[in-house]
C-alpha positions in Angstrom: 15.2 23.4 54.6 18.2 24.3 53.0 19.1 20.2 52.5 16.0 19.4 51.5 16.1 21.9 48.8 19.2 20.8 47.6 18.8 17.2 47.4 15.1 18.3 45.3 16.9 20.1 43.2 20.0 17.6 42.5 16.7 14.9 42.0 15.6 17.2 39.4 18.7 17.6 37.5 19.3 13.7 36.9 15.7 12.9 36.4 15.5 15.7 33.9 18.7 14.3 32.4 17.6 10.8 32.8 14.1 11.9 30.5 16.3 13.4 27.8 18.9 10.3 27.4 15.6 8.2 27.2 13.4 10.5 24.6 17.0 11.3 22.8 17.3 6.6 22.7 13.8 7.0 20.8 14.9 9.8 18.5 13.7 7.5 15.1 15.1 8.2 11.6 13.4 5.8 8.4 16.0 4.7 6.2 14.8 3.5 2.2 17.5 1.5 0.8 18.0 0.0 -2.7 19.0 -3.5 -3.2 18.6 -5.3 -0.2 22.0 -8.3 0.3 24.6 -5.7 -1.4 27.4 -4.9 0.9 26.7 -0.9 -0.3 23.5 -1.2 1.7 23.9 -3.2 4.5 25.6 -0.6 6.6 22.4 1.2 8.2 20.5 -2.5 9.1 24.6 -4.1 9.6 25.1 -1.2 12.4 21.8 -1.1 14.0 22.5 -4.8 15.1 25.8 -4.0 16.2 24.6 -1.1 17.8 26.3 1.7 16.8 23.5 4.1 15.9 21.9 3.0 19.1 25.5 4.8 21.4 23.8 8.1 19.0 20.5 7.5 20.5 18.9 6.3 17.0 16.2 3.7 16.2 16.4 2.9 12.2 13.2 2.0 10.5 14.9 0.4 7.6 13.1 -0.7 4.5 14.7 -1.8 1.1 13.2 -1.2 -2.3 13.6 -2.1 -5.7 16.4 0.1 -7.1 17.2 4.4 -6.9 13.8 4.9 -8.4 11.3 3.3 -5.8 13.8 4.6 -3.1 14.1 8.5 -4.3 10.4 8.7 -4.8 10.0 7.5 -0.7 12.1 10.2 0.3 10.4 12.8 -1.8 7.2 11.6 -0.1 8.7 11.5 2.8 7.8 8.0 3.7 11.7 7.8 4.3 13.7 10.6 6.1 17.0 9.4 3.8 17.4 6.9 0.9 20.8 5.3 -0.3 22.2 4.7 -3.4 20.5 7.1 -5.3 21.7 7.8 -9.0 22.8 11.0 -9.7 21.5 11.7 -12.8 17.9 11.0 -10.9 19.2 12.8 -8.2 19.9 16.1 -10.2 16.6 15.6 -12.5 14.6 15.4 -9.5 16.1 18.3 -7.7 16.3 20.4 -10.6 12.0 19.7 -11.3 11.7 20.7 -7.6 11.7 18.1 -5.7 12.2 18.2 -1.2 15.8 16.7 -1.5 19.0 17.4 -0.4 22.4 15.2 -0.8 23.9 14.2 2.6 26.5 12.0 1.5 28.0 9.5 -1.1 26.6 5.7 -1.1 29.1 5.0 -3.9 32.1 7.0 -5.6 33.5 4.7 -8.3 33.1 1.6 -10.5 34.7 -1.4 -9.6 31.3 -3.1 -8.2 28.9 -3.2 -11.4 29.1 -5.9 -13.4 28.2 -7.1 -16.7 27.5 -10.9 -17.6 26.7 -13.5 -19.9 25.5 -17.2 -20.3 29.0 -19.5 -20.1 27.7 -20.5 -23.5 26.5 -17.1 -24.7 28.5 -16.3 -28.6 29.3 -13.4 -26.7 33.1 -13.3 -25.9 34.4 -9.4 -26.4 32.8 -6.0 -26.0 33.4 -5.9 -29.6 30.4 -8.4 -29.9 27.9 -6.6 -28.2 26.9 -4.4 -31.1 23.0 -5.2 -31.6 22.8 -6.8 -28.9 20.5 -6.3 -25.7 22.3 -5.0 -21.9 21.0 -4.9 -19.1 20.5 -1.8 -16.5 18.3 -1.7 -13.9 16.3 1.4 -14.2 16.7 4.6 -15.5 18.4 7.7 -14.2 20.6 4.5 -12.0 24.2 4.2 -11.6 23.6 1.3 -14.1 21.9 3.0 -16.8 24.6 5.8 -16.7 27.4 2.8 -17.0 25.5 1.7 -20.2 26.0 4.9 -22.0 29.1 5.4 -21.2 30.1 1.7 -22.6 28.6 2.7 -26.0 30.5 5.5 -26.1 34.0 4.2 -25.0 34.0 0.8 -26.5 32.4 2.3 -30.0 29.7 0.2 -30.3 26.0 0.5 -30.4 23.7 -2.0 -28.8 20.3 -1.8 -27.0 19.8 -0.6 -23.0 16.9 -2.7 -21.8 15.5 -1.8 -18.2 15.5 -5.3 -16.3 14.9 -3.9 -12.5 16.9 -6.0 -10.0 19.9 -8.0 -10.5 17.7 -11.4 -9.2 14.9 -10.1 -11.8 18.3 -9.4 -14.1 19.3 -13.2 -14.0 16.4 -14.8 -14.4 16.0 -12.7 -18.1 19.4 -13.7 -18.9 19.5 -17.4 -18.4 15.9 -17.2 -20.4 17.7 -16.0 -23.0 15.4 -12.4 -23.1 18.3 -10.3 -22.8 21.9 -11.2 -23.9 24.1 -9.1 -21.6 23.1 -9.2 -17.7 24.1 -6.8 -15.1 24.9 -7.8 -10.8 25.9 -5.4 -8.0 27.8 -8.6 -6.1 28.0 -10.5 -3.6 24.6 -12.0 -5.9 25.9 -13.8 -8.6 29.6 -14.1 -7.9 29.3 -17.7 -7.1 28.2 -18.5 -10.7 31.2 -16.2 -11.7 33.5 -18.1 -10.2 32.5 -20.9 -10.6 32.4 -20.9 -14.8 28.0 -20.7 -15.4 28.1 -16.7 -16.2 31.4 -15.2 -17.9 32.6 -11.0 -17.4 32.3 -9.4 -19.6 33.0 -5.6 -18.7 32.4 -3.3 -15.2 31.6 -0.3 -15.3 35.1 0.8 -14.3 36.2 0.1 -17.7 35.0 3.3 -18.2 37.9 6.2 -16.8 35.6 8.5 -16.6 33.9 6.5 -14.4 36.3 5.7 -11.6 36.5 8.7 -10.2 33.0 9.6 -9.9 30.5 9.4 -7.6 27.5 6.7 -8.9 25.2 7.1 -5.9 24.3 9.9 -3.4 23.0 9.4 0.1 19.9 11.8 0.0 17.5 13.0 2.5 13.8 14.5 2.5 14.5 18.8 3.2 11.9 19.3 5.2 12.5 16.6 7.5 16.5 17.6 7.4 15.5 20.7 8.1 13.0 20.3 10.9 15.7 17.7 12.4 19.3 18.6 11.5 21.0 16.9 14.6 19.3 13.5 13.9 20.9 13.4 10.6 24.4 14.8 12.0 24.1 12.0 14.4 23.2 9.1 11.8 26.3 10.0 9.2 28.5 10.2 12.8 27.2 6.4 13.5 27.6 5.6 9.5 30.8 6.4 9.4 32.1 4.5 12.5 29.9 1.7 10.8 32.1 1.8 7.2 35.3 1.2 9.6 34.2 -1.2 11.8 32.9 -3.1 8.6 36.5 -3.5 6.8 38.9 -3.9 10.1 36.9 -6.4 12.0 36.2 -9.9 10.6 33.0 -10.1 12.4 31.8 -7.3 10.0 31.9 -9.2 7.4 30.9 -12.2 9.0 27.5 -10.6 9.6 27.3 -9.5 6.2 27.6 -13.1 5.2 24.6 -13.9 7.7 22.7 -11.4 6.4 23.2 -11.5 2.9 22.4 -15.5 3.0 26.3 -16.6 1.1 29.3 -17.8 2.2 31.8 -15.8 4.3 34.8 -16.5 1.3 32.3 -14.8 -1.2 31.3 -12.4 1.3 34.8 -11.4 1.9 35.2 -10.7 -2.1 33.0 -7.6 -1.7 35.3 -5.1 0.5 38.3 -7.2 -1.3 37.3 -6.7 -4.9 34.3 -4.8 -5.7 34.2 -2.2 -2.5 37.2 -0.5 -1.7 36.6 1.7 1.5 37.8 4.5 -0.1 34.7 4.2 -2.5 32.2 3.9 0.0 33.4 7.2 2.2 29.7 9.2 3.1 31.8 12.3 2.6 33.8 11.8 -0.7 32.0 13.3 -3.5 33.9 13.3 -6.9 33.2 14.2 -10.7 29.7 16.5 -10.5 30.8 18.7 -13.4 31.2 15.5 -15.4 27.9 13.7 -14.5 26.2 17.0 -14.9 27.4 16.8 -18.1 25.9 13.1 -18.7 22.8 14.2 -17.0 22.0 17.2 -19.8 23.3 14.8 -22.3 20.6 12.4 -21.1 18.0 15.2 -20.7 17.8 14.5 -16.9 18.2 18.2 -16.6 17.9 21.0 -19.2 21.3 22.8 -17.9 24.0 21.7 -14.7 22.9 23.0 -11.9 24.6 26.4 -11.2 27.5 26.9 -8.2 24.4 28.4 -5.9 21.7 25.1 -6.8 24.6 23.2 -5.7 25.7 24.4 -2.6 21.9 23.6 -1.9 21.7 20.3 -3.0 24.8 19.3 -1.8 25.3 19.3 1.9 28.2 17.2 2.6 29.7 17.3 5.2 26.7 17.8 6.2 27.2 20.4 10.0 
């Protein structure tokens, strides 16, 4: 009788463990990412394909948006648990208005990635030629918006910033003559920059103040984070491993090339030139005071966030 009871107890433990593992394997997070095809926004999908999130018992439901504003709205509404690539201005502004969002990481710190260009035959040869011209940014409050505002101050020229949406729609507007200077986030249009069809005019890194400033956040829906914090912690654990893999294993670049539908030599330029590893570390958040000052200048927030407000908003590293 004792032996039978012991066997039943062991069987119960084994079954419970199996059920817990099965339940954990079904844990899901909805991820909204901006600009499909960019290195920075590839980590969730490529990491899932390579099994990193499965190892942590997660299944990701990933969808892509047209930019930071749309991504942020999906997080605020609860349609997404996590949003990646959301500009600092947008984040500060939404939080100040009471939006249920929390920053759980950075997706980009620094400014080597964002690039502005003109067609090869453009009369614009240098930054001094920008006066009076139309210069693209994606959407209001985005990191491209912050950069074009900083360009005017840094270069001492006045031009007309114009919202043009995604890199693809921006290129169309540039090549059709609707706008003078376009923007891109590599690898999009890198081939045309390399073969001379387009000419680079500037990068966001031309503004020294942006080089060590977090440009884009990873945000979470606050109620979802409060209710299921361990899932978000596991997501970030896997995310860090994905970043390490993407920079250490040639298979990462190969997977990115296939995902973005670009040649491998172009794909290699992303981590080598535009996205150094230290710029995509999820736990690296810097330059918040300067970013908040700019957010005040451009009327995204009425005043800088207090220390207590920042402690509520910025929950990095997430524990």
